[in-house]
N, C-alpha and C positions, 0 to 999 in steps of 0.2 A: 502493500499500500504505501502511497506517496505520503512523505513526510509531513506536508501542509495540510492533507486530508485528515491524514492521522491526527494532526494537533486539532484541527476543526471538528474530530468526533470528538475528542477529549473533552473539548470546550461545551460542546452541548449535551454530554453527557452529565458536566457537572452543573452548567446551568439550568439541568431539568431538577435535579436533584436539588438544587438550591431553593427555587424558585417554587418547588412542591409543584410542580406538572404531573397532572393525572392519567393525560393522555392525550399520545401524540398522533395527528391526521399525518398520513402521507399525501401528497396532493402529485396528480399526475394531468393529461387531458386525452380525450380520444383525438380523432383525425379531424372532427369538427369545430374542435376547440371547447368542449364541454368538460367540465371541470371534475375529475372523478378525486375519489378518496378510499383511502384503507385506512380504521383505526388500529393501533396498536400501545398497547402499556408502557410505560417507563421500563419494565422489565424486559422487555422485548427490545428495547434500542438496541441492546449493543449488538445482539446476532444479528439483528437491520441492515446496521454497518457492513459486517462482516458478509453476511452471505445473501443480504435482500431479502425481500417479502414475498414469497410466493401467491400467485393469482391467475385467475382462468381468464388470460386476454382475450378469449372467443365472446366474453359476457359487453366487451368493450366496443363500440363502432370504428373500424378500423383498422382495429388491431389483427388477432390474431383468427385462422381458419378453423373448425372446430378440428381437424387432423394434426394443427400445430399451436394448441391452445395454451401450454403452460409459459408463464414469463414471470423475471424477477422485478419489483420494484425496488430499485437502489437508493434511498434518502440522501439526497446532496445537503449536507453539514450549515455549507454558506448559507443557506435560505430557509435556516431556523428562525423564527418568530412566533412570539404568542399570539392569539387570536383572542382580543380584548371583551368580546362580546358573548364568545361561547363557554358556558359550565363556570362561572363567575371569573374569568381568566387564567383558569386553570389547566388551558388546551393551548396546546403548541401546533405548529405546523413546519411540514421543512415539503419542496418539492421534489420528485423521483426523478433519476433516469431509470429507462424500463431497456433492463438486459436479457438475450436468451439464457439459457443457463447453461451453454458454455461459458458465460463471461461476454461475447461479443453486442455491441447496440444491437439492440430491434429497431428492426425497418420501419416497422409503423409507429414508432414513437416521435411526435411532433418537435418534442424538446433535442431529440438527438439529429433531427433533420437541421434546427435551426444551429445545431454547436456544428457538424457538418461542414455545415456552409461559411459559419464563421471562422474553423480553422483552416478553408480554404485561403479566403480572404488575408488571414490572419500568415501565411506561409508567402502571400504576395507583399508583407508589412503592412497592412493596414486593420484596425482596429475598428468595429462601427458600432457607431451612436447613435439612437433614435430618443425623439421625445414626442409624446399624442397629445394632440387635443382629444380626451374625451366628453361626447354628446350624449347627454340622455334626457331621458322624460321621468317625470313623476305621474302616477295616475291615483286616482283614487282608490281602484283595487286590479286586480290581475282577474276580473268575471270577463272571457272570452264572448256571453250571451249575449253582452250590451256593447257600446260603443268605448272606447277608454274614454273616463274624463279627467281632465287635467286638473291638478289643485291650484292651476294661478292662470289668468291673462296676459303675461307680464311678456315684456320684450328684452332685446339688448340693453345688458348692463342694469336692469329695471331694479329698484329698490323698495318698491311696494308690492313685490308679492308675498303670497300668503305667508305664516307665521310657519306653518306646518314646512313647508318645502324650504326657505331658509334654515331651520331649525335643523332638517334634514341635512343640507349640506354643510353646514356649520360642524356637525357632528361626525360627518362624514369624512371633512378633512381633520378633523382629532383621532379619529380612528387611525388615517393612512398613515401621519405622521408616527403614533405610536407602535403601527407595522413597520417602519422605518420607510414608508415611501413619502419623499420631498413631495410638496407641492408646489408650483410655482404661480398659478392664477387659478379664479375661480369665480365665475359669476353665470347670471342668467342669459340666457342665450336667448335667439329671435321669436322664436315657438313660444305659446303658451303652456307653459310648465316645463320647458325644458331649460336644461344645466348644461354648462360645461365646467369638468374640471383638469387643468393641464399639468400634468405633469414632468419634472423638473429631467432635463439629461441624464442617459447613462447610458452604460454599454445595453445593445440590444438583446442578450440574454436576459441579463436581469430584469430590463423594459417587459420583455415578453412575460414573464414570472410576476412584474406588478402590476400589469396588465389582469391576469386571470385574476388575481387578490383583488384587484379593484374592482372589478364586475361582483364580485362575491359580495367586497364590502358594501355596496351602492344596494344591493337588493335586499341584502338580509338586515341593514337599518331601518330601510323603508319599511319593510313585513315587522320590526318591532313596534313600528308606529302603526299599522294597518293597512298602510300604502304599501304602493307597488311601483318597482323602478323598472325601465325599460328600455335595453338596448337597440331594439326593432329598428332597422334604417328610416322606415317610415310609416310610425303608426297611425298619422292624422295627416286627414286626404286635407290639400289647399295652402299647407305650412311649411315650412321650410321642413327636412328632415334630420338625421343626428348621423355626420359624419365622423372619422377619425384621423384627422389633418396630420402626417407625419413630418417632422423635421429631422433630418436625416444629416451625418458627415459622417467622415472616414476621418480617422487619426494614425499618424505615421509618426514614426523616429521624430521629427521635428514637428509635433503638433499637427494643427488640423489641417489635414490635406487638402482641406478644398478652399483654404484661405489663400490670397496673392495681394499683397496689398496695393499694387499697383495695375490690377486687374481690374479690368470693366467689371463691375459689381463685386467686386474684391473676389473672383470667383478662380480658380486656378485653373491649368488644363486639368488638372485630374477631377474636379468639381463639374466642369464643363463637359467630360467625358463620363460621367458616372450622370448625368443628368440627360445627355443623349441615348446612354444605354436604358435609362427607364422611360425616353420618351419612344425608342424603337419598339421596346417589347411590352409597352403600358397594354394591349390587348391581349398580350397573351396568358398575362396574370392578375385580368382583372378579375377572371372565375375565383382564384385566391383570395386577392382583396376584398369581395365584395362576389361572397359566397351562396347569397338567398336569392330565391326569385324577386323576394319584397325590393332588396337592395336598388335593383333598376329604376324602380318608383321615385326613389330617390335621384338616381343621375338623367335627371329627364330637365329638360330649358325651362328656365323660368324660376327656379328654386336654389340660385344659388350655388351648384353643385357643378362639378366639370363635366360637360359633356363631349370635349374636343381634348384631342392628342398633342399638346401643344404648350408652350412655356411662357414664362414671363418676370419679370420684376412685381411691379407693383400692379398687376391684371389679375385681379380675382377669379375671373374666369378662366383662367388657364389651368391646366393641370398640373402640371410643375411650377411653382415660385419660387425665385432668389429671393427670400428677402433683406430689404436693409440692414446692415449692420454696423456698428459703431466702429471707427476706425482704429479705438485703443482696445478694441475686442475681438483678436482675429479667432479666437478657439468660435464663436458665435457664426463665423460664414457657416452656413447650412443652403438645404437645397429643403424645399416643401413641397410633400406629394397630397396632392389634395382628394385623391379620390378614395381612399380605403374607406371601410365602416364599420361601425366598433363591435360588428356582430362575427367578424371573421375570428380563424385561428391566428392569435399574434404571431407564433414560432413558425406557420406555415407562409403567412405576410412578407413576415423579415424574410425568410428564405428566399423569397423569390423577387422580392424588391432587391436585395442586396445581389441575384445575383444578376441581374438584368444592370445593376449599374456597374458588375464588375466586368460583365460584357462589352459596357460602354468604353470601359478602360482598359483592357485588354485586347479588344478590337480595334482601339484607337477612332470611337465614334465621333463623330464631327454632332456638334451643337447647331440645328438651325436657327435663321433670326428669330428674335423673341417677338413673341404676336403682341401686338398692341391693340389690335380691334376687341370690341366687347361679345366675346363668343356668346355669352347666354342669346344675344339677338341675331347669330350667324345662322343662314340659312345652308342647304347643303349646298347649291350651287356657288355661292360666294366660299364656301370650305374648300370646295375644288380648285378655285382660284387661287384662294392661300397655300393650298398643298396641304392642307391638317385632315387627319383622320377623325373619324367618331369613334369613342369608345363603346363599345358593344352596347346595344339597348337591351339587350335581355340575358338572364341567364343561360338560355339554348344557346345563343349565340358566340357568349363568352367560353362555355366548353368548347366549341367547335373549334375556337380559334387555340385555347391552351391544349386540344388534342393535339393539335399539331406542330408545338412548342418542343423543341429537345430543350431547349433553356429550362423549360418549367418542369420537365420528366426529368431532365438531371437533378436540379435543385431540389425534387421533392425526393426521388427518388422510385422505381418503380413499383412499389409496394404500395404508397401513398395516392402517388399519381393516378394508378388503377382505378384504386377503391376508390377515389373523391369523383374522379369520370363517372364510374357506376350509380355511385350514391347521387348525386347531384343529378344527374339524366333520371333517377326515379323521381326525385323531387319535381323535377321538371313535368315530368308525364302528370305525375298527382297534379299539378296546378292546372294542367291544360285539360282536363277532365271534371275539374271542379265548377260547377256552377253558381258565379257570385252573386251578391243582392244586386249590386249594379247592372248586371243582366236581366233580372227577374223586374225589375225597378222599368228597364228602358224598354223590353221586348215582350213579356209575357200581355201587357193590356192591348198591344197593337198588331200581335201576329198569332 
């Protein structure tokens, strides 16, 4: 065992004893990004560190087939935190790496997929950092038999929202900080009962873990108040949906590899090539960054979500932005990728985004001219003149593009790539055969 890991194991074992921890939850995710958990007692923790915890992978979406079902969950001691709201604060949690019984990483583990892509970037001399803007809605309840009921009618930065929503967000910030997840900003978003919490920059693996924790914290605290929180991309008709804008950068031996003091936008050649990679491969990776049928009801004209593959600095209608940075803060030079939504699997989304950017660097891609037009009002005819492509308009189209992508297949690995396509095509078939209330209202009286 690596000496550093052994020291971390010893720290966790000592912390569990000193804090009188009664239960430890071992967390991991399925391919769709749903959080899963196996609970063990403190007495079993040392064995879990040494041997892993056995479970049946065939019971988890996208994991093992029946004939190869047994896998091991090995807790990552660097992720140990207490869960403040659970069992009076006596429960701890750790994220796990999933292994086969022979000790090799399990190909169906999304966390392993991200680690593999990060290792590849590290071999090229880069570490990948991200910071998400997490948007979500609060509703009165989660009853799907009635339309979602917002808790307030506020808008951007509104201070007059309901006490319940304000208290929930404030309590959420407190719990996140207690769990070692620093927050940069928090405010009311544009739509009724929509909120945004921006997490502070960190390495992509840590951030993926933090996003999984964040989604659980938001939901659990809402349920404690008898309310419901949702990361569904478009739960309300006629208003903005929830996105997860991602701020991205690579750091190398000399600091932020995206920064060059005297360059246009302070963006280095490496940053330009990374942005070009995102543009070239954007359509291929969209099924992963926007994985629900509902995701594509956010990516439509008129609701401030990107619909065209383009880049700009100040143009918020662009898919890729290069935000203005202070000249005395080179570490803050970054690229913003605006299409992902908070229902994605962050491990897989970060993997394909990194793969696209690295393809741009390794392939020496050229960044096209900045798009200054208002793309929210762009017609297909004008798009042709500008040479910009649309993002996929539906999950079905996104899957068709993804299926032909060698980049996505390599980034995800065959196991997850093939399972994801099968699962999502099944979701699309279910959607196509479902009759909506809109269809009943529109067609039943007249036809």
